[in-house]
N, C-alpha and C positions, 0 to 999 in steps of 0.2 A: 679621690675618695680614700680616706685613711682606714686601714684594716688592722684590727687587733687579732692576733693568732694565739689561741689557747692551746698550749702543748707543742713540744718540739722534739718528740720522739720520732719513730719511723714515719708516721703519717705527716706530721708537721714539717719535718726537715726534708724529706724526700719528695713529697707530693705538693703540699699546700704552699709552703713558703716560696719555692721556685716558680710555681705557676702564678701565684699572686703577683710576684715581682715582675713577671714577664707580660702582665696584662696592662694594656693601655688604659689609663684612667684609674688604676688601683695602685696604692702605695703601701708596702708592708711597713707599718708604723711601729707597732709594739708586739712583742712576743712574751707570753706568760710562761715562764719557767724559772724555777729557783735553782736549777742544776747549773753549776758554774761551768762545767765542761760543755754543756749544750749552749750556754750563753757565749762562750768563746767561739764555738763552731759557727753560731749564727752571726756573731759580730764580724768574723772573718769574711763571710760571704755577703753580708748585707751591712756595710759600714753605715753608721748613723742610726741603726734600728734601736728603738728603746726597749726596755725590759720592765716587766712587772712580776711580782712574786705570787700574785693571786688574781683570779678574774675580778674580784671585787674592786680592784684598782681601776679596771676599765670602766665599770659602771659609774665611777665617780667623775669620769670625763665626759659624761653625756652632754652637759651644757657648757663645757669649757671653763667651769668655775675654778679649776685647780691650776690655771695658767697654761695648760696644755690644750692643744686643739682637740675638739671632740672627735670621736671615732664615728665612722659611717657604716662599718660592717664588722661583725664578730665572726670568726671562723673557729669552730670547735674541733680540735684534733687530739683531744685528751682521751684517756681510757674509756671504754664503752660505758661503764657504770656511771660516768659523770655526765654523759651527753644530755640527758633529760634535765637534771637540776641546773646545769650551767646554761643550757638553751632557754629554760624557763626564766632564769634570772636576767638574761640578756634581753629577752622580749619584754619582760616587765619593766626593764630600764629604758625601753623605747628604741632598742637597737636591732636592725636586721641581722639575720643569722644564717650561716652555712654550717651544717653539721656533717661530719664524716659518717659514713655508714658503719654499723647500723645506727639509724637515728635514735632508736630506743630498743629496749629489750622485748617490748610487746607492741602489737598493733594499736592497742588502746593508748599506750604512751605516745605513739606517733600522732594519732588522731587528736589527742589532747593538746599537743604542741601546735598542730595545724589550726585548731580552733582558737588557741590563744593568739597566734600570729594574725589570723583573720580579724579577730576582735580588735587588735591593736593596729591593724592596717600595715603590717610589716612583712617584708620578705622572709620566708623560711625555706631554705633550699637544702637538699641532701646531696652530698658529694658521691656520685656514682660514676666515677671516671671511666669504668669499663664500657659504658655506652659509646665512648670515643676511641675504643681499641680499633686497630686497623682491620682485624678479621670481622668484628661485629659490624663496622661500617660497610665493609664489602658485602657481607651476607645480607644486610638490610637492603642494599641496592639491588642485589640479585633477586631477592624476593619481590621488591617493588617493581622490577622490570619484568617479572614473570618468567625468569630464566629457568626456574626449577619446576614450574607448574604449581599446583596446589601442594603445599608442604604437608606431609603426613607425619613425619617423625623428626624431632630435633634432638640431637645428642651433643652435649656440651661437657667438656672435661676441664677442670682446673686442678691439675695433679702435680705433685712434687714428690721428690725422693729425699726425705729427711728422717732417716731411721732413728736418730737420737733427738728426743725432745729438747727444745731450747729453753724451756721454763718461761717465767713471766706470766703476767695476767692473761695473755692471749691463750695460754695452755692450762689455765687454772680450772679446776673442777668446781669452784665456787660459783653457783648460779648467779650470784650478785655481780660477778665480773663480766658476764655475757661473753664468755670466751668460747673456744672450740671452732672447728671449721664450718659447722652448719651456719653460724651467724657471721663468720668472717668471709671466706670465699663463697659460701652459700648465698650471702647477700648479693654477690655479683651475678652468679649464674641464674638465680631466680629472677632478679630484676631484668636481665637480658631476655629471658624466656617470656616474661609478661609483656615486655616492651614490644617484642616481635609478634607474639601470638595472642595477646589479650588475656583476660582473667582466667583463673583456675577454677575448675569444677571439682576435681578429685585430686587428692594428694596421698601418695604412699612413699614411705622412706625406710631405709635401713641405715643405722648409725652405730659405729663401733669405736672402741678405744683399743687400738692394736699394739701400740708401742709400749714396751716395758717402761714403767715410770711415768707414763702419760696419765693425765687426769681428766682431760676433755676429749670429745670426739675428734678423731683424726682420720677417719675413713667413712664417708657418708655418701649415700645414693638417694636421690629424690626423683620420683616419677610424678609428673603432672599431666593430668588430662585437662586440656583447656576447654572452655565453653564451646569453642568453634570446632572441637574434635581433634585438633593437633595434639600429639603426645610428645612431651619433653622428658628426656632422660638425662639427668644432671649428676655429675660425679665430682666430688671434691675430696682430695686425699693428700696426706703427707707421707703415705706409705707405698707409693707406686714405683716399683723398681723398673718397670718399662712403661713409658708414658704413651698414652693413646692419643688419637687426634684431638686437637682442641675443639673442632667442630666436625660432625658428620650430619649432614642435613639431607633428608630424603624426600623428594617431591614426586609428583605424578609423572613429570617429564624427565627429570634429571636429578642428580645428587651432587652435593658440594662437600669436599673433604679438605680440611685445613689443619696442618700440624704447626706447632710452635706458638709461643706467646708473643703478643705485641711487644715491640722493642722499647717502648717509652719508659717503663719502670726501670729496666736495666740501664738505660741511658741516664735517667735521673739519678739513680744510685751511683753511677760512675762519675757524676759531677757535670754531665752535659746539660745544657739549658736551652730552652726554645729561644730562637732569635729570628728576626725578620730576614736576615741576610744569608740564611742557610736552611736546607731542608730539615724537616722534623718529622719523626714518626715513620720514615720510609724503611722498607725491608728489602733484602736482596731477592732476586727472581727465584732462586732455588727454594725459597720459603713460601712462595705464593701457593694458594690453594688450587684445587683442580675441580672442574665440573665435567660431568659426563654421565653416561648410562651404560650399565653392563660391563664396566671396566674397573680395574683395580688401580687406584692411584699409587699403591705401593710398588707396582711394576711399570710405572710411567703412563698409565692409562688416564684418559680424560684430557681436557684442555686447560692449561694454566690460566688462571684469572689474576690479573694484576691487582695486588692489594691496594686499596685506598690508603693514604697515609693515616696513621693514628693521629689524634688531635685532642689531647688532653687540654691544651690551652683554650679550646673552644668553650669548655665549661665555664671558666671564670670570665671569659669575654661575654658569655650570655648572662652571667650574674651581674656584671657591670651594666649591661644594657637594661636588665630588669630594674636595677636600682635607679637608673636614669629615667625609667618609664618609657623606654624605646624598644623593649623586648619582653619576652615571657620568661618566667621561672623555668630553668632547664630541667630540674627534677624536683617535684613537689613532695611534701611530707605525706600527702595522701597516696601518691604512687608508692612511696616507701612503705606506708602502712599496708598496702595490698601485698607487697612482697613479704612483710612480716606475718600477715595472715597465713601465707604459705609456709613460712619457716616454723611458725607455731604448730601448724597442722602436721608438718614433717616431724617435729620433735615428738608430738603425741603419737603419731603413727609408728615411729621407731620404738617408742617406749611400750606401747600397748599391742603392737602387731596388728593394727587395723588400717584400713583405707579410710581417710577422712574426707567427708563430703562438705564442700564449702557452699554457702547459700549462693543462689544465682546472682552474679555480679551485675551491678548497674553502674552507670557513670557516677564517679564519686564527686561529692561536693564537700566543702569545708564544714557544712552543717551536719555531716554524718555523725552518728552516735560515737562517742569515745570508747564504747565497749567493743571488745573483740567479737567477731561473728560467732554464732553458735555453730557447732559442727555435729554431724551425724556420723556414726561409725558403721562400716560395713565389714563383714568378714572378709579376710584376705582369701 
């Protein structure tokens, strides 16, 4: 199945292109970029790949009338503000789509895309690779096995120390760019929390611009009370001089603490690639998390828990299976819309100083209204 990749910046070159190329049944056929330096970079790693200057050139190949084989999947890894218009055009052209997170700037936008995909009978999937992080996979197994007992509190941190802004659209203060950490790293931590513990009932957030010269939020905290009573405390920051644990999860029977990030992003950035003949996503024993009760992992307390390997390749393997009709969509646009409900509520909470109540969640369907849910504010 031939894949057209729109965008070859960080997301396209580090994540999507290598993972597509490593997936049985998928071929990286065409990359949309007009940047000559990026074209040279892509050509060096993927000899024979074709290039297009605009997404429109991909739509023209739907029926193969331009002497090139038609494409079977479009992957959108362009700037956030372009996700909805490009995904809409691809679906209207009859092409299945994968969109990098966030799929849209609003939950309404995500639900609108979901409705269009269902109307056209096409796959629409959202790239949420952090569901395949080693720590998240390990935690999900511990919860499923009952190793922690009933979980009461979930703490998740995606923190960095970047005291100087790097600039670019990701740090732009223009709302049209959908930049800032709330929608960037926040998309990951919120998606993980909802995947583990289900829909949100209440959302409270604090969001700040800390660094001189920064224009978008770079230090944000989100508190979610889930419908089932679990509380998630989520931190995303570029201003953390001392990093906290990636996860601290407290259950009725035991707690799990894990430091350090999954190694896959660093490996992909370093040019390493998934391959069948060598391990992928493994981390050394000294980075394994610890489980225990009444003990401090900082002083060696608790029992080490071997981390399951991280498995980003599993996402595109699932996409390929869904396209063949032998598997399910790994991340739906409606799941992404539920996360965007929380992100929108968090943005409002931080702006107005209120706790935002979300309507009682029900199992989503593609016929849900494209309107964002109403919210009720409560005094903090």
